[in-house]
C-alpha positions in Angstrom: 0.0 0.0 0.0 1.3 3.4 -1.0 1.8 5.8 2.0 1.1 9.5 1.8 4.0 11.6 2.8 3.9 14.2 5.6 6.4 16.7 6.9 6.1 18.3 10.3 7.3 21.9 10.9 7.5 22.5 14.7 10.1 24.3 16.7 9.7 22.2 19.9 11.7 19.0 19.6 9.6 16.8 21.9 6.3 17.9 20.3 7.7 17.4 16.9 8.8 13.8 17.8 5.4 13.1 19.4 3.5 14.3 16.4 5.7 12.3 14.1 5.1 9.2 16.2 1.4 9.7 15.9 1.4 10.2 12.1 3.7 7.2 11.6 1.2 5.1 13.5 -1.5 5.8 10.9 -1.9 3.1 8.2 -1.9 5.5 5.3 0.8 8.0 6.3 4.5 8.3 6.8 6.7 11.2 8.0 9.4 12.1 5.6 11.2 14.4 8.0 10.7 17.2 10.5 11.8 20.9 10.5 12.3 23.5 13.2 11.0 26.5 11.2 9.9 27.7 7.8 13.4 28.6 6.6 14.6 25.0 7.4 11.6 23.7 5.4 12.1 25.9 2.4 15.8 24.8 2.3 14.8 21.1 2.3 12.1 21.5 -0.3 14.7 22.5 -2.9 15.5 18.8 -3.2 12.6 17.3 -5.2 12.6 14.0 -3.2 11.9 16.1 -0.1 8.5 17.4 -1.4 5.7 15.8 0.6 1.9 15.7 0.0 1.0 17.4 3.3 2.7 19.7 5.7 1.7 19.9 9.3 2.6 23.5 10.1 3.1 25.2 13.5 2.1 28.9 13.5 4.4 30.5 16.0 8.0 29.7 15.2 11.3 31.7 15.1 13.0 32.9 11.9 10.1 32.2 9.6 6.7 31.6 11.1 3.8 29.4 9.9 1.8 32.2 8.3 4.8 33.6 6.3 5.9 30.1 5.3 2.4 29.1 4.1 2.2 32.2 1.9 5.5 31.4 0.3 4.4 27.7 -0.3 1.2 28.9 -1.9 3.2 30.7 -4.5 6.2 28.4 -5.0 4.6 25.0 -4.3 0.9 25.4 -5.1 0.2 21.6 -5.0 1.5 21.3 -1.4 -1.3 21.0 1.2 -0.7 22.8 4.5 -2.6 21.9 7.7 -2.0 24.3 10.6 -1.3 22.6 13.9 -1.2 25.2 16.6 -2.0 26.2 20.2 -3.4 29.5 18.9 -7.2 29.7 19.1 -7.8 33.3 18.4 -9.9 34.3 15.4 -7.3 36.6 13.8 -4.6 34.0 13.7 -6.9 31.3 12.2 -8.2 33.8 9.5 -4.6 34.8 8.7 -3.6 31.1 8.3 -6.6 30.4 6.1 -5.9 33.5 4.0 -2.3 32.4 3.7 -3.4 29.2 2.0 -3.8 26.6 4.8 -6.3 23.9 4.0 -7.3 23.4 7.6 -6.5 24.4 11.2 -6.1 22.0 14.1 -5.3 22.6 17.7 -2.3 20.7 19.2 -4.5 19.0 21.8 -6.5 17.4 19.0 -7.5 13.7 19.4 -5.5 11.2 17.5 -8.6 10.1 15.5 -9.3 13.7 14.5 -5.7 14.2 13.3 -5.9 11.0 11.2 -9.3 12.1 9.7 -7.9 15.5 8.9 -5.0 14.0 7.0 -7.3 11.7 5.1 -9.8 14.4 4.3 -7.1 16.8 3.1 -5.8 14.1 0.7 -9.3 13.2 -0.5 -11.1 16.6 -0.6 -8.3 19.1 -0.4 -9.2 20.6 3.0 -10.4 19.9 6.5 -11.9 22.2 9.1 -12.9 21.1 12.7 -15.9 22.5 14.4 -13.8 23.1 17.5 -11.7 25.7 15.6 -14.0 27.2 13.1 -17.1 26.9 15.3 -19.3 27.0 12.2 -22.4 25.0 11.1 -21.5 23.7 7.7 -23.9 20.9 6.8 -21.6 19.5 4.2 -18.2 20.5 2.9 -19.2 19.8 -0.7 -20.8 23.2 -1.4 -24.3 21.7 -0.8 -27.0 24.4 -0.8 -24.5 27.1 0.0 -23.5 27.4 -3.6 -27.1 28.3 -4.4 -27.4 31.2 -1.9 -28.1 34.4 -3.7 -26.0 37.3 -2.3 -26.5 41.0 -3.1 -23.6 43.1 -4.3 -23.2 44.9 -1.0 -23.2 41.5 0.8 -20.4 40.3 -1.4 -18.5 43.6 -0.8 -19.0 43.1 2.9 -17.7 39.5 2.7 -14.6 40.6 0.9 -13.9 43.2 3.6 -14.5 40.6 6.3 -11.5 38.7 4.8 -9.3 41.6 5.7 -7.8 42.5 9.1 -10.3 45.4 9.4 -12.6 45.6 12.4 -16.4 45.7 11.8 -16.2 49.4 12.7 -13.5 50.0 10.0 -15.5 48.1 7.5 -18.5 50.3 8.2 -16.4 53.4 7.6 -15.0 52.0 4.3 -18.5 51.1 3.0 -19.9 54.4 4.2 -22.4 52.7 6.4 -23.2 52.9 10.1 -21.9 50.3 12.5 -25.5 49.2 13.2 -26.1 48.6 9.4 -22.8 46.5 9.2 -24.0 44.5 12.3 -27.2 43.9 10.3 -25.2 42.6 7.3 -23.2 40.4 9.5 -26.1 38.9 11.4 -28.1 38.4 8.2 -25.2 36.5 6.6 -24.7 34.4 9.7 -28.3 33.2 9.3 -28.3 33.0 5.5 -25.0 31.1 5.3 -25.6 29.1 8.5 -22.4 30.2 10.2 -21.7 31.4 13.7 -18.8 33.8 13.5 -16.3 35.7 11.3 -14.2 32.6 10.6 -17.3 31.0 9.1 -17.8 34.0 6.8 -14.1 33.9 5.7 -14.3 30.1 5.0 -17.5 30.7 2.9 -15.8 33.5 1.0 -12.7 31.4 0.3 -14.7 28.2 -0.7 -17.0 30.1 -3.1 -14.3 32.2 -4.8 -15.4 35.5 -3.3 -12.0 35.9 -1.7 -9.0 34.5 -3.7 -6.2 33.0 -1.6 
């Protein structure tokens, strides 16, 4: 049976070894090697035999962090699939990683079964998002009814702005609307797209081509 190759980018040695041990215990996956940071990874990737199918990427690392590294990979190695594996739970970091090109975002205390599922889903479907991290209600990841949702021009403009680092107040100013009106757009889209928070809106925008990563 052919094994899918994985590389782990993690600056803590013990954690890196523990994650590698987990991945190697899965039937369909094998760890090619581990790296301490993004710069170390980019150096190794220059050798063709060192290019894996999936990279498990830490976010906070010295020299070259996970967000910066993922952005470089998106441009230089577009076929590489990056899954973030981090202790960071804040919305801003998750959105930055998704915008950088990560195909999913997992917390480091994730259960072994979820990690394996995430790797399989990423190979099969191209992405994986846990409810724990995104906290969104997506009935299915195969576009489902979401693709048929009709959005107004101003709603699309709002969604594009949501994918930036602007606050809702700043979005209101940019769109020449009151904060109350922007709150209305947000709450209406939460209901219409069946999502719970800003991360859900960003995921929707990325998956439906409203925001290009």
